[in-house]
C-alpha positions as CSV (number, residue, x, y, z in Angstrom):
1,M,0.0,0.0,0.0
2,R,1.4,3.4,-1.0
3,W,0.1,6.6,0.7
4,E,1.5,9.8,-0.8
5,V,2.1,13.0,1.2
6,N,2.0,16.5,0.0
7,W,4.7,18.3,2.0
8,S,3.8,21.8,0.8
9,R,0.2,21.2,1.8
10,L,1.4,20.0,5.2
11,L,3.3,23.2,5.7
12,S,0.3,25.3,4.6
13,L,-1.8,23.6,7.2
14,S,0.7,24.5,9.9
15,L,1.0,20.9,11.0
16,L,4.7,21.6,11.6
17,G,3.9,24.3,14.0
18,T,5.6,24.2,17.4
19,S,4.0,23.0,20.5
20,V,3.5,25.2,23.5
21,V,4.2,22.3,25.9
22,Q,7.3,22.8,28.0
23,A,9.5,20.2,29.5
24,V,7.6,17.8,31.7
25,D,7.5,18.4,35.5
26,L,8.7,15.2,37.2
27,S,7.7,13.8,40.6
28,R,10.5,13.0,43.0
29,T,10.4,9.3,42.2
30,A,10.3,9.9,38.5
31,Q,13.1,12.5,38.7
32,D,15.3,10.0,40.6
33,L,14.7,7.4,37.9
34,F,15.4,10.0,35.2
35,D,18.6,11.2,36.8
36,E,20.0,7.7,37.3
37,S,19.2,6.7,33.7
38,M,20.8,9.8,32.3
39,V,24.0,9.2,34.3
40,I,24.4,5.8,32.6
41,Q,23.5,7.0,29.1
42,D,25.7,10.1,29.4
43,A,28.6,7.8,30.2
44,I,28.0,5.6,27.1
45,Y,27.1,8.4,24.7
46,D,29.6,9.0,21.9
47,P,29.3,12.6,20.8
48,A,31.6,12.1,17.8
49,A,29.1,9.6,16.4
50,S,25.9,11.1,18.0
51,Y,24.9,7.6,19.0
52,L,25.0,5.6,22.2
53,R,27.5,2.8,22.3
54,Y,25.9,-0.7,22.0
55,F,25.3,-1.4,25.6
56,Y,23.5,-4.7,24.8
57,F,26.8,-6.1,23.7
58,P,29.2,-4.4,26.1
59,L,32.1,-6.5,24.9
60,A,31.5,-5.7,21.2
61,A,34.4,-3.8,19.6
62,G,32.9,-0.5,18.6
63,P,29.3,-0.6,17.4
64,H,26.7,1.9,18.4
65,E,23.0,1.3,18.8
66,T,20.0,3.0,17.2
67,R,16.9,2.4,19.3
68,S,18.3,3.4,22.6
69,T,19.9,6.5,21.1
70,I,16.4,7.8,20.2
71,W,15.3,7.1,23.8
72,Y,18.4,9.1,25.0
73,A,17.4,12.0,22.6
74,A,14.1,12.3,24.5
75,G,16.0,12.4,27.8
76,L,18.3,15.1,26.4
77,L,15.3,17.3,25.4
78,Q,13.7,16.8,28.8
79,R,16.9,17.8,30.6
80,N,17.8,20.6,28.0
81,R,21.0,21.8,29.5
82,G,24.2,22.9,27.8
83,E,24.5,21.1,24.5
84,D,21.6,18.7,25.1
85,R,19.3,20.2,22.5
86,Q,21.9,20.3,19.8
87,E,22.9,16.7,20.5
88,A,19.3,15.6,20.3
89,V,18.9,17.3,16.9
90,K,22.0,15.5,15.6
91,I,20.7,12.2,16.9
92,L,17.3,12.7,15.2
93,Q,19.0,13.6,11.9
94,N,21.3,10.5,12.0
95,V,18.6,8.0,13.0
96,I,16.0,9.3,10.5
97,G,18.7,9.6,7.8
98,D,19.3,5.8,8.1
99,Q,15.6,4.9,7.8
100,E,15.0,2.4,5.0
101,K,13.7,4.2,1.9
102,N,13.2,1.3,-0.4
103,T,9.4,0.7,-0.6
104,S,9.8,-2.7,-2.2
105,V,11.5,-4.4,0.8
106,Q,9.8,-5.9,3.9
107,W,11.7,-3.6,6.2
108,Y,10.7,-0.4,4.5
109,G,10.3,2.5,7.0
110,D,12.4,0.6,9.6
111,Y,15.6,1.8,11.2
112,T,19.1,0.2,11.5
113,K,19.7,-1.8,14.6
114,Y,23.2,-0.3,14.7
115,P,24.5,2.3,12.3
116,E,27.7,0.4,11.3
117,Q,25.8,-2.7,10.1
118,P,26.0,-3.7,6.5
119,T,23.0,-2.9,4.3
120,V,20.2,-5.4,5.0
121,G,19.3,-7.4,1.9
122,T,22.8,-7.6,0.4
123,P,24.5,-10.9,-0.2
124,A,26.8,-10.4,2.7
125,Y,24.0,-9.4,5.1
126,P,20.7,-11.2,4.2
127,P,17.5,-10.2,5.8
128,V,16.7,-12.2,8.9
129,I,13.7,-10.9,10.8
130,Y,14.5,-10.1,14.5
131,N,18.2,-10.5,13.7
132,S,19.7,-8.4,11.0
133,W,16.5,-6.3,11.1
134,D,13.8,-6.0,13.6
135,P,10.3,-4.8,12.6
136,N,9.5,-3.8,16.2
137,W,12.1,-1.0,15.9
138,R,9.4,0.8,13.9
139,G,7.2,0.7,17.0
140,F,9.8,1.5,19.6
141,I,11.3,4.4,17.6
142,G,8.0,5.6,16.2
143,T,6.4,5.9,19.6
144,A,9.5,7.7,20.9
145,L,9.3,10.2,18.0
146,I,5.7,10.9,18.9
147,V,6.6,11.7,22.5
148,I,9.5,13.9,21.3
149,Y,7.3,15.8,18.8
150,E,4.4,16.3,21.3
151,E,6.5,17.3,24.3
152,F,9.6,19.0,22.8
153,G,8.6,20.0,19.3
154,H,9.1,23.6,20.3
155,L,12.8,22.9,21.0
156,L,13.4,21.5,17.4
157,P,14.1,23.4,14.3
158,E,11.2,23.4,11.8
159,S,13.3,21.3,9.4
160,V,13.8,18.6,12.1
161,Q,10.1,18.7,13.0
162,G,9.5,17.9,9.4
163,L,12.0,15.1,9.4
164,V,10.2,13.6,12.5
165,L,6.8,13.7,10.8
166,E,8.2,12.3,7.5
167,S,9.8,9.5,9.4
168,L,6.6,8.7,11.2
169,Y,4.7,8.7,7.9
170,N,7.1,6.2,6.3
171,N,7.2,4.2,9.5
172,T,3.5,3.9,9.5
173,I,3.4,2.7,5.9
174,G,6.2,0.2,6.5
175,D,4.4,-1.3,9.4
176,T,1.4,-2.1,7.2
177,Y,3.7,-4.6,5.5
178,R,3.5,-6.7,8.6
179,V,1.1,-9.6,8.5
180,G,1.1,-12.5,11.0
181,G,2.2,-15.7,9.4
182,V,3.5,-14.1,6.2
183,D,7.2,-13.7,5.4
184,G,8.2,-15.0,8.9
185,D,6.3,-12.2,10.7
186,N,4.5,-13.0,13.9
187,L,2.5,-9.8,14.4
188,Y,-1.0,-10.8,15.5
189,P,-3.3,-8.9,17.9
190,A,-2.1,-11.3,20.6
191,Y,1.5,-9.9,20.3
192,S,0.3,-7.3,22.6
193,N,3.2,-4.8,23.0
194,A,4.2,-4.8,19.3
195,W,0.5,-4.6,18.1
196,L,-0.2,-1.7,20.5
197,M,2.8,0.3,19.3
198,R,1.7,-0.1,15.7
199,T,-1.8,0.8,16.6
200,V,-0.7,4.0,18.4
201,V,1.8,5.1,15.7
202,G,-0.7,4.6,12.9
203,S,-3.5,6.3,14.8
204,W,-1.5,9.3,15.8
205,T,0.2,9.7,12.4
206,G,-3.0,9.3,10.5
207,R,-4.6,12.1,12.5
208,K,-1.6,14.3,12.1
209,F,-1.7,14.0,8.3
210,A,-5.6,13.8,8.1
211,N,-5.0,10.5,6.3
212,T,-8.1,8.4,6.5
213,N,-6.4,5.2,5.3
214,M,-4.0,5.5,8.3
215,T,-6.7,6.3,10.8
216,A,-8.9,3.5,9.6
217,A,-6.0,1.1,9.9
218,G,-5.2,2.3,13.4
219,D,-8.8,2.0,14.5
220,S,-9.1,-1.5,12.9
221,D,-5.9,-2.6,14.8
222,A,-7.4,-1.1,18.0
223,L,-10.6,-3.0,17.6
224,A,-8.7,-6.3,17.0
225,F,-6.7,-5.7,20.2
226,L,-9.8,-4.8,22.2
227,E,-11.7,-7.9,21.0
228,L,-9.0,-10.0,22.6
229,F,-8.5,-7.9,25.7
230,N,-12.2,-7.6,26.5
231,R,-12.6,-11.4,26.7
232,N,-10.7,-11.6,30.0
233,N,-9.6,-8.0,30.7
234,T,-6.0,-9.2,30.4
235,L,-3.3,-8.7,27.8
236,S,-2.9,-11.7,25.6
237,E,0.8,-11.4,26.3
238,F,0.1,-12.0,30.0
239,N,2.2,-10.7,32.9
240,G,5.5,-10.2,31.1
241,P,7.8,-8.2,33.4
242,T,9.3,-6.6,30.3
243,Y,6.5,-6.5,27.7
244,A,3.6,-5.6,30.0
245,G,5.7,-2.5,30.6
246,V,5.9,-1.8,26.9
247,S,2.2,-2.2,26.5
248,L,1.6,0.3,29.3
249,Y,4.0,2.7,27.6
250,A,2.1,2.5,24.3
251,L,-1.3,2.8,26.0
252,T,-0.1,5.8,28.0
253,I,0.9,7.5,24.8
254,A,-2.5,6.8,23.4
255,A,-4.3,8.1,26.5
256,K,-2.2,11.3,26.6
257,Y,-2.1,12.3,23.0
258,L,-5.1,10.6,21.5
259,G,-7.5,10.5,24.4
260,S,-9.2,13.8,23.3
261,T,-9.6,12.5,19.7
262,N,-12.0,10.0,18.2
263,A,-9.2,7.5,17.9
264,T,-10.4,4.1,19.1
265,I,-7.3,3.3,21.0
266,G,-7.3,6.8,22.6
267,Q,-10.9,6.3,23.7
268,H,-10.2,3.0,25.5
269,A,-6.5,3.4,26.6
270,T,-7.3,4.6,30.2
271,R,-9.7,1.8,30.9
272,V,-7.2,-0.8,29.6
273,I,-4.4,0.7,31.7
274,E,-6.6,0.6,34.8
275,A,-7.4,-3.1,34.1
276,I,-3.8,-4.1,33.6
277,W,-2.7,-2.5,36.9
278,G,-5.7,-4.1,38.5
279,Y,-4.3,-7.6,37.9
280,E,-0.6,-6.8,37.8
281,S,-0.8,-5.2,41.3
282,Q,-2.5,-8.3,42.6
283,L,0.4,-10.4,41.3
284,W,3.0,-8.0,42.8
285,N,4.6,-9.2,46.0
286,A,6.2,-6.1,47.6
287,N,8.3,-8.3,50.0
288,L,9.8,-10.2,47.1
289,R,9.9,-7.2,44.8
290,N,8.6,-9.5,42.0
291,F,5.5,-10.0,40.0
292,A,4.5,-13.6,40.8
293,G,4.2,-16.0,37.9
294,P,3.2,-17.2,35.5
295,W,5.1,-15.1,33.0
296,D,4.4,-15.3,29.2
297,R,7.7,-13.8,28.4
298,S,10.5,-13.0,30.9
299,Y,14.2,-12.3,30.6
300,G,15.1,-13.7,34.0
301,Y,13.8,-15.5,37.0
302,D,14.2,-12.8,39.6
303,M,13.4,-9.1,39.0
304,N,15.9,-8.2,41.7
305,K,18.7,-9.3,39.3
306,Y,17.6,-8.2,35.9
307,V,16.0,-5.0,34.5
308,A,12.4,-5.3,33.5
309,I,10.4,-2.4,32.2
310,M,7.6,-3.1,34.7
311,S,10.2,-2.4,37.4
312,L,10.7,1.1,35.9
313,W,7.0,1.8,36.1
314,V,6.9,0.7,39.7
315,W,10.0,2.8,40.5
316,S,8.4,5.8,38.8
317,L,5.3,5.4,40.9
318,V,6.6,4.4,44.4
319,G,10.4,4.7,44.3
320,K,13.5,2.6,43.8
321,T,13.6,1.1,47.2
322,H,10.4,-0.8,46.5
323,V,11.9,-2.3,43.4
324,F,15.5,-3.3,44.1
325,P,16.8,-4.6,47.4
326,N,19.9,-2.5,47.4
327,A,19.2,0.9,46.1
328,T,22.9,1.7,45.8
329,S,23.7,-1.2,43.5
330,P,24.7,0.0,40.0
331,I,22.0,-0.9,37.5
332,W,24.6,-1.9,34.9
333,T,25.6,-4.9,37.1
334,M,22.2,-6.5,36.5
335,A,21.2,-8.8,33.6
336,H,19.3,-7.2,30.7
337,A,20.5,-3.8,31.9
338,D,20.0,-2.3,28.4
339,D,16.3,-2.1,29.0
340,F,17.1,0.7,31.5
341,E,17.7,2.9,28.5
342,I,14.0,3.3,27.9
343,A,13.8,5.0,31.4
344,P,13.7,8.6,30.0
345,L,10.5,7.9,28.1
346,V,8.9,6.2,31.2
347,N,9.8,9.3,33.2
348,I,8.4,11.7,30.7
349,L,5.1,9.9,30.8
350,A,5.2,8.9,34.4
351,D,3.3,11.7,36.1
352,F,0.5,11.5,33.6
353,H,0.5,7.7,33.8
354,Q,0.2,7.7,37.6
355,T,-3.1,9.6,37.3
356,L,-4.4,6.5,35.5
357,V,-3.3,3.9,38.1
358,P,-6.1,3.0,40.6
359,A,-5.4,3.9,44.2
360,A,-5.9,0.3,45.4
361,A,-3.4,-0.9,42.8
362,R,-0.8,1.6,43.8
363,A,-1.2,0.7,47.5
364,R,-0.4,-2.9,46.7
365,L,3.0,-1.9,45.3
366,T,4.5,-0.8,48.6
367,S,3.5,-3.4,51.2
368,F,2.5,-7.0,51.7
369,A,1.3,-7.9,55.2
370,D,3.0,-10.7,57.1
371,D,-0.3,-12.5,57.6
372,E,-1.7,-11.7,54.2
373,Q,-2.6,-14.4,51.6
374,R,-4.4,-13.9,48.3
375,T,-5.2,-15.9,45.3
376,Y,-5.5,-14.4,41.8
377,T,-7.5,-16.3,39.2
378,G,-8.0,-15.2,35.6
379,H,-7.6,-16.1,31.9
380,A,-5.5,-15.1,29.0
381,Y,-5.8,-15.9,25.3
382,A,-3.2,-15.6,22.6
383,P,-4.2,-17.1,19.3
384,P,-2.9,-18.7,17.1
385,A,-0.7,-20.4,19.7
386,D,-3.5,-20.9,22.3
387,L,-6.1,-23.5,21.2
388,E,-8.2,-22.4,24.2
389,P,-7.8,-19.7,26.9
390,R,-5.2,-20.3,29.5
391,N,-6.4,-20.6,33.1
392,I,-4.2,-18.5,35.5
393,T,-4.0,-19.3,39.2
394,T,-1.6,-17.6,41.5
395,W,-1.3,-17.9,45.3
396,L,0.6,-15.3,47.2
397,S,1.8,-15.1,50.8
398,A,4.2,-12.8,52.5
399,N,7.3,-14.9,51.7
400,L,6.2,-17.4,49.0
401,T,4.3,-17.2,45.7
402,I,3.1,-20.0,43.4
403,G,1.8,-19.0,40.0
404,T,0.6,-21.2,37.1
405,A,-1.0,-21.3,33.7
406,S,-2.9,-24.3,32.5
407,F,-2.8,-24.4,28.7
408,N,-3.4,-26.3,25.5
409,Q,-1.3,-24.8,22.7
410,S,-0.2,-25.6,19.2
411,V,3.5,-25.1,19.9
412,V,5.9,-25.6,22.8
413,G,7.0,-22.4,24.5
414,G,3.9,-20.3,24.2
415,F,3.0,-17.6,21.7
416,S,6.7,-16.6,21.3
417,E,7.7,-20.3,20.9
418,D,10.5,-19.8,23.4
419,S,10.8,-22.1,26.4
420,T,13.5,-19.9,27.9
421,S,11.1,-17.0,28.3
422,F,7.7,-18.7,28.8
423,S,7.3,-19.7,32.4
424,P,3.9,-21.4,33.1
425,A,4.7,-22.5,36.6
426,V,6.7,-20.3,38.9
427,V,7.6,-20.6,42.6
428,Q,9.5,-17.8,44.4
429,W,10.4,-17.4,48.0
430,L,12.2,-15.0,50.3
431,R,15.5,-16.5,51.6
432,P,17.1,-15.8,55.0
433,D,19.5,-13.3,53.5
434,A,16.5,-11.4,51.8
435,S,17.4,-12.7,48.4
436,I,14.9,-14.5,46.2
437,G,14.8,-18.3,45.4
438,Y,13.0,-19.6,42.4
439,F,11.8,-23.0,41.2
440,N,10.3,-22.8,37.7
441,L,9.0,-25.3,35.2
442,Y,10.8,-25.3,31.9
443,P,8.2,-25.9,29.1
444,E,8.6,-29.0,27.1
445,E,5.0,-29.9,26.3
446,T,2.1,-28.3,24.4
447,A,-0.5,-28.9,27.2
448,L,-0.4,-28.5,31.0
449,V,-2.9,-28.8,33.8
450,A,-1.8,-26.9,36.9
451,E,-3.4,-26.9,40.3
452,V,-2.4,-24.5,43.0
453,A,-3.2,-24.4,46.7
454,P,-1.5,-22.8,49.7
455,Y,2.0,-24.3,49.8
456,A,1.1,-26.9,47.1
457,L,1.6,-27.3,43.4
458,N,0.3,-30.2,41.2
459,L,1.3,-30.4,37.5
460,T,0.0,-32.8,34.9
461,Y,0.8,-33.3,31.2
462,P,-2.6,-34.4,29.8
463,L,-1.0,-35.2,26.4
464,G,2.2,-36.6,27.8
465,N,3.6,-40.1,27.6
466,T,6.4,-42.3,28.9
467,S,9.1,-40.1,27.4
468,S,7.8,-36.9,29.0
469,T,9.9,-35.1,31.6
470,F,9.3,-32.3,34.1
471,T,12.3,-30.1,34.0
472,F,12.7,-27.3,36.6
473,V,15.0,-24.4,36.9
474,L,16.2,-24.1,40.5
475,A,18.0,-21.1,41.8
476,S,21.6,-21.5,43.1
477,N,21.9,-20.9,46.8
478,P,23.1,-17.5,47.9
479,L,26.6,-16.7,49.1
480,G,27.3,-18.3,52.4
481,A,24.8,-21.2,51.9
482,K,25.6,-24.6,50.4
483,R,27.4,-24.4,47.1
484,D,26.4,-27.8,45.9
485,I,22.8,-29.0,45.6
486,T,22.4,-32.7,45.6
487,G,18.8,-32.8,46.5
488,F,15.9,-30.6,47.7
489,E,17.3,-30.9,51.2
490,D,20.1,-28.6,50.2
491,V,17.9,-25.8,49.0
492,D,18.3,-22.6,51.1
493,G,15.2,-21.1,52.7
494,L,12.4,-23.5,51.6
495,S,11.5,-27.1,52.1
496,I,10.5,-28.7,48.7
497,K,9.0,-32.2,48.7
498,V,7.6,-34.5,46.0
499,V,4.5,-35.9,47.6
500,G,2.8,-37.6,44.7
501,G,2.4,-38.0,41.0
502,T,3.4,-40.7,38.5
503,V,7.0,-39.6,37.9
504,D,10.1,-41.2,39.5
505,P,10.4,-39.0,42.6
506,V,14.2,-39.0,42.4
507,P,15.3,-36.3,39.9
508,E,18.3,-36.1,37.7
509,I,20.3,-33.1,38.9
510,S,22.8,-31.0,36.8
511,F,24.2,-27.5,37.0
512,C,23.9,-24.8,34.3
513,G,26.7,-22.3,34.9
514,L,28.4,-19.3,33.5
515,L,31.7,-21.0,33.3
516,G,30.9,-24.7,33.3
517,G,28.4,-27.4,34.1
518,T,26.4,-29.7,31.9
519,C,24.0,-27.1,30.4
520,D,23.9,-23.5,29.4
521,V,22.7,-20.5,31.5
522,I,19.3,-18.9,30.5
523,H,19.3,-15.1,30.2
524,N,22.6,-15.1,32.1
525,F,21.0,-16.8,35.1
526,E,22.9,-19.8,36.6
527,F,20.7,-22.5,38.0
528,W,20.4,-26.2,39.0
529,N,18.4,-28.3,36.6
530,F,16.1,-30.8,38.2
531,T,14.5,-33.3,35.8
532,F,11.8,-35.8,36.7
533,S,11.2,-38.7,34.3
534,M,8.6,-41.3,34.0
535,P,9.3,-44.9,35.0
536,P,10.3,-46.8,31.8
537,T,7.4,-49.2,31.9
538,S,4.7,-46.7,33.0
539,S,1.7,-45.9,30.9
540,A,0.2,-43.4,33.3
541,V,-0.5,-39.8,32.5
542,P,2.7,-37.8,33.6
543,S,2.2,-35.8,36.8
544,V,4.1,-34.5,39.8
545,Q,2.9,-33.0,43.1
546,F,4.9,-30.7,45.4
547,E,4.5,-29.4,48.9
548,F,6.5,-26.4,50.2
549,A,7.2,-25.3,53.8
550,F,9.5,-22.9,55.6
């Protein structure tokens, strides 16, 4: 689809006119997050290149990185001291200058992943989706450009304002090339965060250009998302510590900049944000500083040790001490620390966002009473992977959480087809040294029936057979506790017992370490691998039952 733009008409309509909005006033908690994020990004910014160095690959020899650099530009404009504005202008010119201009390629309107990379589509650098090019960069960068234009357009030269709008126009067209199941793309309405970013960029850009094709596409995408969301009042991409944060980011942009328009996503964004915080706050354990499982997609097993975007939202609302156990620990020592680079955008939106968070939800973020117990039950549905809605049950107490999803799916590993990030059964507990232990099922089957009760977990593979195994990721003990785990009796801080089921109750145990062992780490987390197998002559349905105690 080709949508032409008349730039002289755009100028005559004064759509490039500057905004009267000034830099955003930040609350104390949001300002703290902003300041810490800018310290890190100032340190890795390369003014000679006008790009951030590639923090995701800190051992790489030289490359810079595109997406995070745009996030940093928003932070520079928010701070607006010294040379900040000039550096932001150079960043915008560089990133937009590298936007793909060839309308015949699948990545049209997309941006480089890093500016030194070879040209995508050449013999030496073939196009590999989510590798040599990433279609989600359109969404991440496009939404950031909207925030920059809305909040700081008055700080930009008119020519750069025009570049931003032109980039968003091409971005929007390029994202229409995405069709789930075609050319290796997996963009369906159930891919919540990516779908919402496309919806918001298309809806905003279409209204900016008075382009009815774009606005119709944005409204259609919004309706497709809402059809799924309204079934259960949950994101299809359920309870992802990283990607629920991205969905909230996109929805906040919709509520702030499209809420007063007739855009479908703008009209519904506030309600959806309230619903998401309604269930996410019920899953938050303030003592453990973690969202209890299950997690559709996670980049770690303990949010105290890796950066998740939901952590940034919680920090912006109630402060760092409620998110990380040691408030003085450098963020860059944590796994997946590159996600901290989105913090400037979270901060810019934070004070508006907090007006949309229900008071009861916010209260749950700061405390969990010693005698409190609660059980969350709900459903989530992510076609085409889910053959039926997943049943979510999570039990939380002050020092122990058990969360599960029962499912019947077409693939192993959930919608993302990734067993390293899909965690359908998660146990977490507070250890004597205040660190977090975890015991998580590693998905190996397409169907699971999970039953949760206080201090108990029952798991069954309804489609399993004699060759089925239950494999668990068990946290290494903390410093000062036993180094070697030869059985559940060696686990620090929690008694774990197999009390039933059809598996052999004696597991095979191995170690997955950074520098050795018999298996690889997952998302840079070391762990002990506990695998329960079926007896060789058994014809029973595979199942295992656990009890937990302190």
